[in-house]
N, C-alpha and C positions, 0 to 999 in steps of 0.2 A: 071300709074293705082292710081285705088282712094289708095284716103289716108283716111282712114275710122274707121282704127281695133286703140282702144281708150282704153291705160295702165293707170294703177290705182296702182300707190302707196303713201303708209306712211314713209317721213321722216324727221330729225329733222330737224325744219328749220332753228340751226344755221345752221346747215352743205349744206343746200338749195342756202342758200339764200350766204353760200360764194364760192360754183358750179358756178354756176345761175353769181354769179360773174366774179369770170376766163372764161367759160364761152360769157361771152359778152368782151372780153379784149379777147379772139381767135375771134371776130365777131359769135360767133354762140349763134344758140339760144337753148336753154333745148329738146324743141323738135329735131331736128338737132344732136346737141348732143346723145342722145339717137339715133335714129336709126345708124348714127356714126357704135356706140355700137354695135346693132346689124347685121348688115353688115359685121364687122368686129368677129362675133362667127362664122357667118355663113359660112363667107371661111376660119378660122382656124378652124368650128366644134366643135369650145367648150371655153370656156371666153382666150377668146386672149390679157390676162396673167399671166405669174406665180400666183398660190391663193396653196402659201401652209403652214403647222403649225413650225411655228417656235422652229429650239435649245433651253434646256437650257441654253446657251452659247451666242448664243443671244440672249434671252428672256432677261438674264440679262445684257447683252452691250444692250437694248436700258430704260430698265429700269435706270443704273449706268447714259446714255446720258441722259434723258426726265429730270433725275435730277438735269445735269452737273455737273454730277464729272467724271473723268477720261478722260474724253477732251483734246486736243492733238488741240493747233494752232501754225501756221505757218506765216510766215511771205509775202509767197508769197507760190505760184505753184516751184519756181524752189524748191525750200526747204526743199518744201514735197514730189517730187517726190525724191530728194536724200537720204529725210528721208528711204525713202521706201525703193531707189537701185534702183532707176530708170531712 
């Protein structure tokens, strides 16, 4: 099938640059990544990942961790698992 349809979108330059760097590391062009996204939307009949509005607890936790507050550090995965009871 001929690839002749065009998509135009405006996006923050910094976001574009960072994401295109990730695509490059994955061996993808932006066009290939967008095509993969479109195929996944078609296959799933919707957005291929969860999109939701976070609740108040999640928002508060995100704000705290973004500002470096109430973070927990563990020496390794085993210590973390013990702490979590896993």
